C-alpha positions as CSV (number, residue, x, y, z in Angstrom):
1,M,115.6,69.2,115.8
2,G,113.3,69.9,112.8
3,R,113.4,72.8,110.4
4,P,110.6,74.9,111.9
5,Q,112.1,74.7,115.4
6,Q,115.6,75.7,114.0
7,C,114.0,78.7,112.2
8,G,112.3,79.8,115.4
9,I,115.5,79.5,117.4
10,T,117.3,81.6,114.8
11,V,114.7,84.3,114.8
12,A,114.6,84.5,118.6
13,D,118.4,84.7,118.7
14,Q,118.4,87.6,116.2
15,V,115.7,89.5,118.1
16,R,117.7,89.0,121.3
17,M,121.1,90.1,119.8
18,R,120.2,92.9,117.4
19,R,119.4,96.4,118.7
20,D,118.3,97.9,115.4
21,L,115.0,95.9,115.3
22,H,111.8,97.8,116.1
23,V,108.4,96.8,117.2
24,L,106.0,96.5,114.2
25,I,102.8,98.4,114.7
26,P,99.9,97.2,112.6
27,E,98.8,99.8,110.1
28,G,95.5,101.5,110.5
29,E,92.4,101.1,108.3
30,L,93.1,104.5,106.6
31,T,96.7,103.6,105.9
32,A,95.7,100.2,104.4
33,E,93.1,101.9,102.2
34,L,95.6,104.5,101.0
35,R,98.1,101.7,100.2
36,M,95.5,99.8,98.2
37,M,94.4,102.9,96.3
38,A,98.1,103.8,95.5
39,A,98.6,100.2,94.2
40,R,95.4,100.5,92.1
41,R,96.6,103.8,90.6
42,T,100.0,102.3,89.7
43,D,98.2,99.5,88.0
44,L,96.0,101.9,86.0
45,V,99.1,103.9,85.0
46,K,100.8,100.8,83.7
47,E,97.7,99.6,81.8
48,P,98.2,101.6,78.6
49,G,101.7,100.2,78.1
50,R,100.4,96.7,78.6
51,K,97.7,97.3,76.0
52,T,100.2,98.7,73.5
53,N,102.5,95.7,74.0
54,R,99.6,93.2,73.5
55,L,98.5,95.0,70.4
56,H,102.0,95.1,69.1
57,A,102.4,91.3,69.7
58,Q,99.1,90.7,68.0
59,V,100.1,92.7,64.9
60,L,103.4,91.0,64.7
61,S,101.7,87.6,64.8
62,L,99.7,88.5,61.7
63,L,102.9,89.3,59.6
64,P,105.2,86.8,57.9
65,P,108.3,85.8,59.9
66,G,110.7,87.7,57.7
67,I,108.9,91.0,58.0
68,T,108.6,90.4,61.8
69,A,112.3,90.0,62.1
70,L,112.9,93.1,60.1
71,I,110.5,95.1,62.2
72,R,112.1,93.9,65.5
73,A,115.6,94.8,64.1
74,L,114.5,98.3,63.0
75,S,112.7,99.0,66.3
76,Q,115.9,98.1,68.2
77,I,117.9,100.5,66.0
78,L,115.3,103.3,66.2
79,I,114.5,103.0,69.9
80,A,118.1,102.4,71.2
81,P,119.6,105.5,72.9
């Protein structure tokens, strides 16, 4: 028996044996749109942090390696709780 058939048998057996599985109902158009908008908002909220990290990396790439190591060490000391 090949792998896909074995997976199908395993899934069918789990559905038959377990009582805590529920029927999945496809989400409506409104729910899908709200989910997409929430994901977009999350992405927009995280964007300033990504921009700051990119800018920080670019500034560090312009500095000599010794200064870069010093800055990283100081930032770990100053930022650490």
